[in-house]
N, C-alpha and C positions, 0 to 999 in steps of 0.2 A: 504492499499500500504503499509505505514513504517513499520506492523509487517512482512510482505515478506521479504523483504528487508532483515532489523534485521534477517530471518530467512538464507536467499539466502549467509550473510556474515559468520552466523557459521557454514552453511556447504560447503562456501568455506573452511574457516581457518580449518575446519577439518583436510583437505589434508595435511596441514603444522603443524598440532600440533603434536608436539611430534619428529619432527627431528632434536634436535639440537640447537635450538633459546630460545633464553632467553630475557629481561629487565631488567636494574637497572634504580632507579630512583636517582639521585645526586643530592645534595642540596650543596649548599655555595660555588658556580664558573660559571661565567660566557658560555657560549657556546668555545670563543676560549681557556682558560683555559680550558676545558674540551678534549678537542684535545691537548694541552698539556700530562695531566694526561694521555691521550690515549697512545700519543706516547711512552711517561717514563715508561707506563707500560708493553708496548711491549718489550721494550728495559729489564727490568727486569725477561721478562716472558720465556719461551722455544717457547712461540708463534713467536719468530722472525724473522724477514719474511713475515712469509704468516699468522699470526694468525689475527693480533688485524686487520689487512685492511679490517676486517671480522664487523668491532664495526660502528653502525652511531647513528648518533645524532637524535633523533627519534620524539621529543617531545621537546617543551621549554614553559615548565609552568610558567615562571616567568623569568626577566633576571637571576636569580642565579640556579635555579632547569631546570634541563635537563634529561631527557627521552635517555637511550641509548639501543639500541633496535641492539644483534646481535649472533653469534655462543656463546652458553651456557657458554663453556669453557674459551675461551675468558673476558665474562662479569664476570663469578664468577674470572681472575686474577684484571680485574680492579676494582670490587669491593674488593676485599680485599688489595689491592694497595692504594685506596685510603682512606681506614678504617685504616692503618694501617701509611703511610707515611705521609700522607695530611691536617696538619695541618686546621682547621675550615671550614671541607668538608667531606661530610657523604653518606654514597653511603650503598642500602636497593635492593638487591634485588627483583624482583619481586615474586610474586608466579603465576607462568604463564607459558606455555612453548611452546609460539609463540613469536616471531621476531615481531613480526609488526613494520606497520610503518617505513619498512628496504626492502631490496629485496629478502629477505627470504618469504617474500609470493607471489611472484612474480607466483613461478610453478598453484595459484589457480586463475591467472588472469583467465585465456579460460573458466575455468567453471563460477566466479562471472560473470562474463558478460554475459554470454550464459541467466543463470536463470532472471540477470538484462535484459538485451533486452526480456525477457517471459512477465514480470513484468510488464513494461511500455507499450507493446504492450497491454496489458488491460487495460489501460484507454483512453478514450481523454484528446488531449489537453497537453500544455507545464505546468510542474510539476512546478508552482511559486509558494513560499512562498506567504503567503497568512496572514500573522505576522511577524513583524520586526527579522529578524533572522541572525544572527554572523557567519561567517564561521571561523571555526579551520582551514578549506584548505587554503583557502588566507589570513587571520590575516584580512578581511572587511564584509559588511556588505551583505548579498547574497538578493541580488532584479530580478536574471536574472532566470531561471530554472535548475532545476537541471538533469540529464543527466549522461548515464552510464559511460563518464568518470569522472566527477566528483567522481562519491561514487565510483569510485574506486582508486582513486587519495585519497579518503576520510582515504582508506583501507591500501593506500602504501606509502604517505608522510610525513612528518614529519609535526607535530602537531602544530599547530601558536599558540598557547594558549595565551600565555600572550601579543603579539600584537591583538589578539583579545581581548582581557580583556583592554586592553589598550585603544583599540580605544569605546570599550562600555561607557568604565568611561569620556571617551576625548566628545562622546555625551550627559552623562543623568549626570555629574559631580560627586564628590567628594564622593559628599552621597548615591550612588548607593550601591543597598544592593544587593549581592548574593546568592540565596536557592541554594544547594545542595542536586540533586536527583539523586540516580547513588548508585549499589548494593554492592560497596566496598568503605570504603575514604581512597583510597591510595594518594590521591594528597589532604588531608583535611590541612595538616599543607601549604599551597603551600600558597608563601606571594607574594606580587607584590606592587612592591616602601616598604610603613610601611603600608600598611593596609595588614592583614591575611582574606584569603578569604577560603569559603568551597567549595571546586573547585571538580570536575572529568571530 
């Protein structure tokens, strides 16, 4: 079932791939400061008035590591502004052509939900996790069933990674070890407090 869902997600994202979206990973500021940087970049750019409103806080990877998603030209303006003008903050544009975790994925919702419905129809009963599972959609441990709405939110809503990691450490203690299993180490330098984590 998981593999089928992953394939359906990929097919849905193909609809919005290369449609002018992008993402940037910003390190060294919190969400409030990130909004200020977006506003400042907007004021200094040709996008004033119509541009920077299409940027969205897409991933909260740590208290000072924020992913921003939106129109690629605006991502470029924001990245350049931060790296040139903001001391102690760095911005790394991600090598992707889809602005996930933002309204930019809305055009693929209908297809994704339809494919998910077909997949769920093939399996009996509620799909409840059988091992302890932390959700980066809610930032809480997940004990209830996976649903089509939940899986759509997983693609559309911001990633609450920082909150989720905090809850894991709260439950299992400061000696918790995290192991990264991923195709790309884009977040391998993310820090939660003073703890370096290998995450994705």
